[in-house]
N, C-alpha and C positions, 0 to 999 in steps of 0.2 A: 611480796608479790600480790597484786590485787586480783580479786575474782570478778571485778566489774569489767564490762565491755567498754573499752576506751575508744573514742573515735580516732580514725586514722585519716589525717588530712591528705588529700591528693596533692602530689607534687606539681607545682606550677611549671609550665614549660619555660625554657630559657629564650630570651629575645635573640632573634637572628641578627647578625651584624649587618648594618646598613639597611635595615628594614623598619618601616613605619607601619603600624597596625591601624586598621580603621574599624569603626562601628557606626551604625546608623540607627538612631532612636526614631521611632515612628509614632503614629496615632494608635489609640486603642480601638478605633473603628476600622473594621476590615475594609469597608467600602472606600474610606479615605486612603488607606495604605495601598490598595490595589490600583486605584485611579491615579495616584501620584507616583507610583513606582517607576514608570518610564522617565520622568523628570529626574528622579533620584539617580537612576542609572547613568543618565547623561552627566550629572555633576560628578559622580564617582569616576567616570571615564576621564573627564577633563582633569580632575585632581590627580588621578594616577599618572596621566601623561606629564603633568607639571612636576610631580615628585620624581618620576623617572628621568626627566630632563636634567634634574639636579643631582643625578647619580645615586638615587635611593630606590629601593624596591617597596612595593605596597603589598601587605598581607591583610586581606579582609578577615575580620575576627569572627564572623559567623556566616553560615550558608544562606542562600536564597531558598525559601520554602516554596517549592513548585505547586503544592496543593493550595496554599494561600495566595499565590501569585505575587509575592513580594519578598523583599529581603530585609525588612525592618525588624528591630526589636520592638515587640508590640505589647509587652507587659513587664511589670517589675520583676516577676519571677524569671521571665525569659532573660532579662538583663543580668540578673544575678548569675544565672547559669552560664551566660556568655563570658562574663568576666572571670569565672572560675577557670576558663580555658585559655586566658590571655596571659602573656608574660607580665608580671606585676610591675616591672621596671621599664617596659618598652615605651618608646615614644608613641603616643596614641592620638589619632585624629577622629573626632566625632563629626561626621559628614551629614549636613542637613539641607535638604531642598524642600522640606515640608514642615508643617506644624508638627511638633513632637511633644510627647509627654515626658517632662524632665525626670520624673521619678522612675521612669523605666531604666535609666542609666545612673541615677544619682548614687545608689548604693555602691556600684562598681567604681565610679569616679572618686568617691570619698576615700577609698582605700588604695587607689592606684598610686604607685610610687614614681612612675615615669612622667615626663612632661606631657601636658594635655593641650591640644589645640582644637577649638571649635570652628568649623568652616561652614559657609553657606554660599549659595549662588545668588548673585545680585539680580533677582528676577521677581516680578510680581505675580507670576502665574500661580504658584502655591506659596503659602506663607513660610518659606524657609528662613527668611531673615527674622521673622517674628519668633520662630522656633529657636533660632540662635540666641536672640536677646533673652528669651525666657530661660534658656539653659545657662547662659553666662550669669544672669541675675541670680539663679538658684545656686550656682557654684559660689558666687560672691557671698550670698547669705551663709552658705555652709563653710566658708573660709577655705575653699579648695583653690589652689593656685592653678591658673589656666591662662591661655591666650586665645585670641579670636582673629579670624581673617575672612574676607568676603571678596568675591570677584564674579564677573559675568561668566567667564570660562577658564580662568586661571592661566591665561596667556599674556596678560598685561604686565608691564614692568613692575608696577607697584605691588601686585599680588605675588609675583615670582620672587621679588626681593624680600618680601615679608616671609614667604614660605622658606626661603633659603636661610634667613636669619633664625627662624624657629628650629629648623632641622639641625643647624650647627650649634645653637646655644640652648635650645630647650625653652626659650621664652621670646616673646614679641610684645613690644610696647607701642602704643600709638600716641599721637599728639592729643593732649588734653589741656592745652594752653588756654582754651576758652573758658575754663572753670576757675573760679576764685571763691574763697570763703567770704561770707557776708561780713562787710566791715562794720564798725560801730556806726550806728545810725544816728544822725543828728536829730534833735527834737523837732517834731512836726506833728500836725494833726493826724497824719496817717500812722505814724509810730504810736501815738497815743491811742488811736483806735485799735490797732493790732494788739497792743499790750492789754487794754481793757477787755477785749474779747477773749484773749488768752486766759486772763484771770477769771473771767466768768465761766469759761469752759472747765477749767481746772477745779473751780469751786462748786459749780452747780451740776456739772457732769452731763454726759450725753451717752446714748445707747445706740449702737449699730446692730441691726438685726442680720444674722448670718444664716441663710437657708442652706445649710450644709457647707462644710469647708473643703478646700483642696480641689478646686475645679481643674480638670484636665491636666493634672500633674503639676500645677503651678506652685511648687514648694515656696518660691519667693514671695507669693501673695498671701502667705499665712503669717500673721504677726502675733506673737505671744502676748497674753494679757499683761505680763510684767512690763512690757514696753508700751502698751497702750494706756494702761490705767494711770500712770503718772501724768498723762495729758488730760485726764478727766474723761477718757473714752472707755466704755465698757461694752462687752459683747452680750447680746441675747442670742443664744444658740438655738436655732429653730430647725425643724425638719421639713424637707420639701414634700414629704407625705402630708404634713399639716396644710401646706399650701394647696395641694390637690384636693384634700378634704374640704377646705374652705371654698375652693372653686365649685365643688359639687353643691354647695349651699346657695350659690348665686343663681338667680332665676334667669331664664332666657330673656325675659323682658328687660331686666337690668342691663344685660350684655348688649341687647339690641339698642338700648338708649345710648350707650357709648358709641356704637356704630353710627347712629343717626346724628349725634353731635359732630362726629368727625366728618360725615358727609356734608353737613351744613357748613363746616369750617373750610371745606374745599379740598380735603385730602383725596387723593386718587388711589384706588385699589385695583390692581391688575388681577382679575379673577378668571377662573376657569372651572372645569368640572371634574378633572382627573385628580383625585386626592394624592396620587403618588408623585405627580410632577407639577401640579398647578395649585395656586392659592384658591381656596374655596371659602364661601361664606361661613361654613361650619367651623373651619379652622380659626377664622377671625373671631367668632363668638367665644370659642374656648380661650383665646388670648385676652379678650375683654373681660372674661370671668377671672382670669389670673390677675389682671390689673386691679379689679375691684377687690379680690381676695387679699392681694398684697397690702392694699391700703387699710383694709379692716384688721388684718393681723398686726400691722404696724401701729394702728390706733390702740389695739388691745394691750400692746406691750410698751406703748409710749416711745416708739422708735424715732430717732433723729435721722436715720439713713438706713437703707436696706440693700442687701445683695442676694441675688438669686443665682444659684450655681447652674442650673439647667443640665449641663453636661456633667457626668453621664446620668443614667437613671431616668431623670425626668423626661429626657428626649424620647424615651420609649413609652411614655404615658400620655403626654399632652403636646400640642404644638409649641413652637419656639417661644421663649420668654421675651425676645428682643422688642417686640412692639409694645408690650406692657412697660418695659424698662424705659423706652424713649418717652412714653407718656408721663411716667412718674417724674422724670427729670425736668419737665417743662412747667413754667409758671401757669400758663393758660392750658387747661386740659379738661377733659370731660369730668363733670362733678360726680363724686361718689359720696353717698350718704352712709351713715351708720346703719347697722342692721335694723334698728327700730325706726329709721327715717328721720330722727330728730335733729341730726347734725350733718353738715358737710365736712368731710374729713380733709384736713390739711388744706383748707380753703385758701385760694389765692397764693399758693406757694408750692414749689416742687417738693417732693419727697426724694432727696438725693438717692440715686440708685448706683451702686458700684458693681458694674458688670462683672460676671464671672467671679463673684465674691473676692475680688482683688482688694485686700484690706489696706494696701498702700493708697489705692484710689479712694477707699472709704475715708481715711483720715484727710486726704487732700480735698475731697469733695465737701466734707463737713466744714472744714476751715474756710474753703473758698465760698461756700454758701453764706457763711456768717459775715465775712468781709464784704462780699458783693451786695448782700442785702442791706447791711448797715450803710453802705455808700449810695444806696438807691439805684443800683445797677441790676441788670438781669442776671440772676445767680445760676442760670442753667449751665450745667457742665456736660462735656462729652468725654468719655473714655474712648480713645482710639488705639488701634494697633499701629505701630510704626511699620507700615507694610512694605514700602518700596519708594523709589523716587528717581527722577531724571532731571537733567537741566532743561529749562525752557527759556529761551532768550538768554538774558544775562543772569538768571537765577537758577539755583538748584531748588526744584519744587518737589516737596515730599508728597507722597500719597499717604495721608492718614485715613485709615479705613477701619470700620468695625462691623460686627455682624447685624447691623440694622437697628441700633438703639440710640440714635441721636435725638435730642429734644428738637421739636419742630422749629423753635425760634432760631436755631443754628442754621436751618435751611432757608430762613426768611419767612417762616409761617407754615401752617398746615396746607395752604393752597399751593405751596411750592414743594410739598412733601408727597411721597408716594409709598406704596407698599407692594412688594413682590414676594413670591414664594421663596422661602429659604432653600438653598441647594440641597437636593435629596442626599447627596454624599455625606453631609454632616447632619441633616435634619430629616429623619425618615418620616415624621408625622407633619412636616411642613410648618405652616404658620407664616405670617407676613412680617416684613421689616418695617421700620420707620426710617425711610431713606430719603435722600435728596443730595444736592450739591451744596456744601456749606457756603454761606454767603461771604462775600469779601468783607474784610474788616480786621481790626487789631485784636490780637489774642495774647493771652498769658498762658504759657504751658508749664507744666511741672510734673514732678514724679517724686513720691515718697518711697524710700527703699531701705533695706537693711544691709549694713556693711560694718564689719568689725564689731558686731554685737549691739549696735546702736542705730537709732533712726536718723536718716539723712533726708534732705529734700534738695533736688536740683530744680532751679527755676529759671525761666528765660522769657524773652519776648519774641513775637513773630507776627506775621501778617497772613491771613487767609486771602488768597488772590483768586481772581476770576480768570479762567482760561477759556479759549474759544470752545464752543460746543463739541467740535470734532476732536479736539485734544482731550477734553473730559471723557468723551465716549471711548477714545483709544485707551486711556488709562483705566477706565472701568473694565473694558474688555481684556486688558492685560492683567487684571486682578480678579475681583469678584463683582460682576456687574449688578447683582441684586443689592449690594450693600451701599450705605451712605459713604460719601467721599469728601475729604477736605484737601484742597490744594494749599499746602502750607510752606511758607518761606520763613525760615528761622533766622533771626538777626545775629550775625556774628558767630554762627555755629556751622561748620562744614559737615558734609556728609559723613566722612570717616570719623570726625570728632564725636558726632552724636552716637554713631554706632559703637565706638570704643568706650564711651562713658555711660551710656544709658543702661541702668540696672533694672530693666523690666522690658516686657513686650508691650506694655501699655504706656500711654502718655495722657495726662488730663489736660483738657483745653477749655478755656472760658473766654468769652468776648468782652471787649470794652468799647465804648462808643468812639473813642479816639485815642491817639498815642499818648497824649498827656495823662488822660485818665487811667490808661493801662499802666503807665509808670507809677502813678500814685497808688493804685490798687495793689500792684506788685510789692511796693514798699510796705503797705499795711499787712499784706499776707506774710512777707518775710519777717516782719516784726512779731507777728502772732506766733509763727513757728519758733522763732528764736526764744521768745519768752517762755514757750512750753518746753524748751530744752532740746528741740530738734536741731541738728546741725544743718545750717543753710548754706547752699552753694549757688552762686549766681553764674549763669552760663551765657557767654556771648555778650552782646551789646545791651546792657541794662543800665538805665539811669537810676542809680540808687545812692 
């Protein structure tokens, strides 16, 4: 008999017959959780009515916190405690009408034995669809079996049929017939280019700078060195505190020179005087110092791309990073010189920035930059959230949107770009965006992700379309009006196909001057990925 004190594990409750349990992962920021809570309540009510109509009961797995004013799981510890009280084998639905931090519930979902369904409301008001995609991507990386479903209010036949299938079988599959593996590519100048650039990258290597990893619980956005290094890509791990320290070394005169350059380029700044709710000149100068500091640190370490986390931590110290990020991604941008003034840093070229330190986008942007540059094309890339979408005329037009960090060339230039204060709900210290409406034109979209322990990339073709100003305004007001927007039509990929397949909340987008050039560039990019050992999948209508 031992004298040691052995732990006594609490007995987990038994699942009630005919009952489905629900949890809701939320933001880490109280302001976001409290603001978004009424929308979440509506979704939970709609889902409960749908489940009840199919003869099942709903048991919410955690209480609403009256003091906080919401019922979200708002930390990893809170999530672990919630899952201790849930039946381990119960059918479980994670209900998301908002952006959520996947790591809040990842620990519980990894060990849950019952069937798992992730649901979201088809709405642009808050990024619930973005949260769903991030969580399903994280579960895909983790190897956790799950299903997903989305609906405006869970009264439509498609959603009810899917819900019924999952309740009865514990699983739900969607059409992914738009996806096919890359076939053997015939010899061409584009294949030769992609192969040569792949060999150069693997041999000469590249460094991506990571200003702190793990932004906003995005487990899916962290790629181990063992997966990156065989491609020739290595990480320089940097601290955001070093970025702030370097910002403090930048003079006001240097920051003002960036502002003067942008004013002369025709960019519009929507300014006010209330620091809490409006964009101010002081906030802009801080952002321009970040832009200069990021380039100088990148030069110090010889970086080929850089990612700034910003959330969390940095949001409580300096204004938003998005304006700096958008400037970095553009070929034409305010010049920044070395500390001694002897050199212009990264002259005539973008320094690819992967927003929210999404390392899948880092790999994608790096490879895109090399292909597009070698072909003499504009290599500026945009990371967008797959935010929402609706039909317009004969097409399903996606709202691709991100928190204000597009390169100006995607808007048609600085004179067609503007900056607004970031929403206080997410950005307490404010800061401006680099916003605009993406110009019409041909695009290549892609996503690098982790599945079954290896790197994959989905690639497809699309068109950024121009909508009437009133429709653009409606879509902005239905989402986040301060942020840049792209009206995207994807070729041969339906709404539900993209949602079912996309293994991230982000999509990487790059322009080509015409459809034929876009096709050739996509072939070169696919060849480069394939030669590096990444498994390539073509999505929809792709001439390859």
